[in-house]
C-alpha positions in Angstrom: 69.1 21.7 -72.3 69.3 17.9 -72.6 66.5 17.2 -70.5 64.3 19.4 -72.2 65.4 19.2 -76.0 68.0 16.2 -76.2 67.4 13.2 -77.6 65.2 11.8 -75.1 64.3 15.0 -73.7 60.9 16.3 -72.6 59.8 17.9 -75.6 60.2 15.2 -77.8 58.0 12.8 -75.6 55.1 11.3 -77.7 52.3 12.9 -75.8 53.6 16.5 -76.1 53.4 19.0 -73.7 49.8 19.3 -73.9 49.6 15.7 -71.8 51.7 17.2 -69.0 50.3 21.1 -68.7 47.4 23.1 -70.0 48.4 26.4 -71.7 45.9 29.2 -72.8 45.6 27.7 -75.9 44.3 24.5 -74.5 42.2 26.5 -72.0 39.8 27.4 -74.9 39.6 28.1 -78.7 39.1 31.8 -77.8 42.6 32.4 -77.3 43.3 31.3 -81.0 40.3 33.5 -82.2 42.3 36.5 -80.1 45.2 35.6 -81.9 43.6 35.3 -85.1 42.3 38.8 -84.7 45.8 40.0 -83.8 47.0 38.9 -86.9 44.4 40.6 -89.0 45.0 44.1 -87.5 48.4 43.1 -88.5 47.4 42.4 -92.1 45.5 45.6 -92.1 48.6 47.6 -90.9 50.6 46.3 -93.5 48.4 47.4 -96.1 46.8 43.5 -96.7 50.0 42.1 -98.1 49.6 39.9 -101.3 51.3 37.0 -98.8 50.7 37.4 -94.7 53.1 35.4 -92.4 52.1 33.8 -89.3 54.7 32.2 -87.2 53.7 29.8 -84.2 56.9 29.5 -81.9 57.4 26.3 -79.8 54.0 25.5 -81.7 54.0 21.8 -79.7 51.6 19.9 -81.9 50.2 22.5 -83.7 47.2 23.5 -81.6 47.8 27.5 -82.0 48.6 27.3 -85.7 45.6 25.2 -86.4 42.8 27.3 -84.4 44.6 30.7 -85.9 44.2 29.3 -89.4 40.8 28.3 -88.4 39.7 31.2 -87.2 40.9 33.6 -89.9 38.3 35.1 -92.7 38.7 33.0 -96.1 40.1 36.1 -97.3 43.1 36.5 -94.9 43.1 32.6 -94.8 43.9 32.4 -98.4 47.0 35.1 -98.1 48.2 33.8 -95.1 51.5 31.3 -94.5 51.5 29.8 -91.6 54.8 28.4 -90.0 54.8 26.0 -86.7 57.9 26.0 -85.6 58.8 23.5 -83.2 61.9 20.6 -82.6 59.6 17.7 -82.4 58.0 16.0 -85.5 55.4 17.1 -87.7 51.9 15.5 -86.1 50.3 13.4 -88.4 47.0 14.9 -89.9 48.2 18.3 -89.4 46.3 21.0 -92.1 48.8 20.7 -94.9 48.6 24.7 -95.0 50.6 24.6 -91.9 54.7 24.3 -92.6 56.5 22.8 -90.1 59.9 23.7 -89.4 62.7 23.5 -86.9 63.6 27.1 -87.2 61.6 30.5 -87.7 61.8 31.1 -91.5 64.6 33.9 -92.1 62.3 37.0 -92.7 58.5 37.3 -92.5 55.9 39.8 -92.8 53.0 39.4 -90.4 52.9 38.3 -87.1 55.5 35.8 -84.8 53.8 34.5 -82.0 55.8 32.8 -79.2 53.1 31.3 -76.6 54.8 29.9 -73.2 58.6 29.2 -75.3 60.7 31.8 -73.4 60.0 30.0 -69.8 61.4 27.1 -71.7 64.9 28.5 -72.9 67.3 27.2 -70.4 68.7 29.5 -68.2 71.7 29.9 -65.3 70.6 29.8 -61.5 72.4 32.6 -59.3 72.5 32.1 -55.5 73.9 34.3 -52.6 76.1 32.4 -50.6 76.9 32.8 -47.0 79.6 35.5 -48.1 77.1 37.5 -50.1 78.5 36.7 -53.3 76.2 35.2 -56.0 77.4 32.0 -57.2 76.2 29.4 -60.2 73.8 26.6 -59.1 74.9 23.5 -60.3 72.6 20.5 -60.6 73.0 16.9 -60.9 70.5 14.7 -63.2 68.9 13.3 -59.9 68.3 17.3 -58.8 70.9 17.6 -56.2 72.4 21.0 -56.0 75.4 22.5 -55.1 76.9 26.2 -55.5 79.4 26.3 -57.9 81.8 29.3 -59.1 80.6 33.0 -58.8 78.7 34.7 -61.3 81.2 36.7 -63.6 81.1 38.4 -67.1 78.4 39.1 -69.1 76.0 37.2 -66.5 77.1 39.0 -63.8 76.4 42.6 -66.1 72.9 41.2 -66.3 72.2 40.4 -62.9 73.8 43.9 -62.0 71.2 45.5 -64.4 68.2 43.5 -64.4 67.8 41.5 -61.0 70.7 42.8 -58.6 70.6 40.5 -55.8 71.0 42.0 -52.0 73.8 40.2 -50.0 71.5 37.7 -48.2 72.2 34.1 -48.3 70.0 32.1 -50.3 68.4 34.9 -52.3 68.1 33.7 -56.1 67.9 35.0 -59.3 67.3 33.7 -62.9 69.9 34.6 -65.3 67.7 35.6 -68.4 70.7 36.5 -70.9 70.0 33.4 -73.2 66.1 34.3 -73.4 67.4 38.0 -74.1 69.2 36.6 -77.1 66.4 34.0 -78.3 64.0 36.7 -78.2 65.9 39.1 -80.3 67.0 36.5 -82.9 63.4 35.4 -83.3 61.8 38.8 -83.2 64.5 40.1 -85.8 63.1 37.7 -88.0 60.1 39.8 -88.4 60.7 42.2 -91.1 57.6 44.2 -91.3 55.2 43.5 -88.6 54.6 42.5 -84.9 56.4 39.8 -82.7 54.7 38.8 -79.5 55.8 36.9 -76.6 53.4 35.6 -74.0 54.7 33.8 -70.6 54.8 33.6 -67.1 56.7 36.8 -66.6 57.6 39.9 -63.9 59.6 42.7 -64.3 62.1 44.5 -62.2 59.9 46.1 -60.0 58.6 42.5 -58.8 61.4 39.9 -59.2 60.8 36.9 -56.5 63.6 36.7 -53.8 63.9 33.1 -54.5 63.0 32.6 -58.0 60.6 30.7 -60.1 62.3 27.5 -61.1 60.0 24.4 -61.2 58.9 21.4 -63.1 55.6 20.0 -64.2 54.5 16.7 -64.7 51.2 15.1 -65.6 49.5 18.2 -64.8 51.0 18.8 -61.5 53.8 20.7 -60.2 57.0 18.7 -59.2 60.8 19.4 -58.6 62.4 20.4 -61.5 64.8 17.2 -61.8 66.6 17.3 -65.2 66.4 13.7 -66.1 63.9 14.2 -69.0 60.9 13.4 -67.0 59.3 16.6 -66.8 59.0 20.2 -67.8 61.5 22.4 -66.8 60.3 26.0 -66.6 61.1 29.5 -64.9 59.7 32.9 -65.1 60.6 35.1 -67.7 62.0 39.0 -67.1 60.5 40.4 -70.0 61.4 43.8 -69.4 65.2 42.7 -70.3 63.9 40.9 -73.2 62.0 44.1 -74.6 65.3 45.8 -74.2 67.0 44.0 -76.5 65.9 45.7 -79.7 65.6 49.2 -80.9 61.8 48.9 -81.5 59.6 50.5 -79.0 58.1 47.5 -77.4 54.8 47.6 -75.0 54.1 45.6 -72.1 51.0 44.4 -70.9 49.1 41.5 -68.8 47.0 38.9 -70.9 44.0 40.2 -69.2 44.8 43.8 -70.8 45.7 42.4 -74.3 42.7 39.9 -74.8 40.1 42.6 -73.6 41.3 44.7 -76.4 41.2 41.9 -78.7 37.6 41.1 -77.9 37.9 38.4 -75.2 35.9 40.0 -71.8 34.4 37.2 -70.0 31.3 39.2 -69.9 28.1 36.9 -69.0 25.4 37.2 -71.8 22.3 39.0 -71.0 19.9 37.2 -69.1 16.9 38.0 -71.5 18.7 35.7 -74.0 18.0 32.7 -71.8 14.3 33.1 -72.7 14.2 33.9 -76.2 17.4 32.4 -77.6 18.1 29.7 -74.8 20.7 27.7 -77.1 22.4 30.8 -78.2 22.7 31.8 -74.0 24.1 28.6 -73.1 26.8 29.0 -76.1 27.5 32.5 -75.0 27.6 31.5 -71.1 30.0 28.5 -72.1 32.2 31.4 -74.1 32.2 33.6 -71.0 33.1 31.0 -68.7 36.2 30.3 -71.1 36.8 33.7 -71.6 37.2 34.4 -67.6 39.6 31.7 -67.2 41.7 33.2 -70.4 41.7 36.4 -67.9 41.5 35.9 -64.4 43.8 37.6 -61.9 45.9 35.5 -60.1 46.0 32.8 -63.3 46.1 33.1 -67.0 45.1 36.6 -67.0 48.5 37.6 -65.3 50.9 36.3 -67.9 53.0 38.9 -69.5 52.5 39.9 -73.3 55.4 41.7 -74.8 54.4 43.2 -78.2 57.6 44.3 -80.3 57.0 46.1 -83.7 58.9 45.8 -87.1 58.2 48.6 -89.6 55.0 49.8 -87.7 54.9 53.0 -85.7 53.4 51.6 -82.8 52.3 48.2 -81.3 50.0 50.1 -79.0 47.5 51.0 -82.4 47.2 47.2 -82.9 45.4 46.9 -79.2 42.8 49.5 -79.2 39.8 48.8 -77.7 38.0 46.3 -79.8 34.8 48.8 -80.4 36.9 51.6 -81.4 38.9 49.4 -84.1 35.5 47.7 -85.4 34.3 51.7 -86.2 37.1 52.1 -87.9 
């Protein structure tokens, strides 16, 4: 926790997360465009309220909040109250319409969007010892590890339900209980609307046998040393997060979600190159960016967890874009 969020932690460094790794937000403005489209669909589902809320969890330096606000139709933007939730100080020059908060607002009607937040909520690591017993992994500031006490209590119950470990020495699991709790608390702030978590993810059918804990520094993967010099991250058991709230959730890949929001990566027709060459070049650039956002084996495999509040079904907000526009 201190390594990421303490006084000298990674997330308070002046260069911000974007100085070390690239998220979908940084990959292309099309990502913010897609989130703005989703916010508009939530707006319609809520009956176009006088005030529409958009909460950007783990806002970094406000890149997504800025992009979404800029991509909204003027009529919707005029009714939208934008909150950027981040522990770092407010960046200079940020749009005055964006409220900068350390915690999400108590209640919101609209869309809460958590892009690559949960993977940085710290978790305990369990490793199976030579006797087949899952034990906590203890880590020194220099990254050296040793096994501690056996996993017990609520953490053991979580492992048994969501990530049972065979009695094979060396197998690991990341105990996602703090992420479940953090997600439930954040999503519960949405009084009416939709909460969305986007992250590196896995489900019970595909848990990695040795876990996913790693670090990032200066754009490169590195050892997860908890000294504040690097990001420390682990993939998220989104199915466990989804189960913490009573509303029916939907899990899908980023590729599926973005395609439903009109980000397909389809190349423009070649005929456009001869009739409107400038438009063709722009469309080709957008297609390349969309392809990166939806690529199998890359950003397209990110998990999206959609949790509705006061709405009948999250799936209705991600119908095929053509069908949506017809209505």
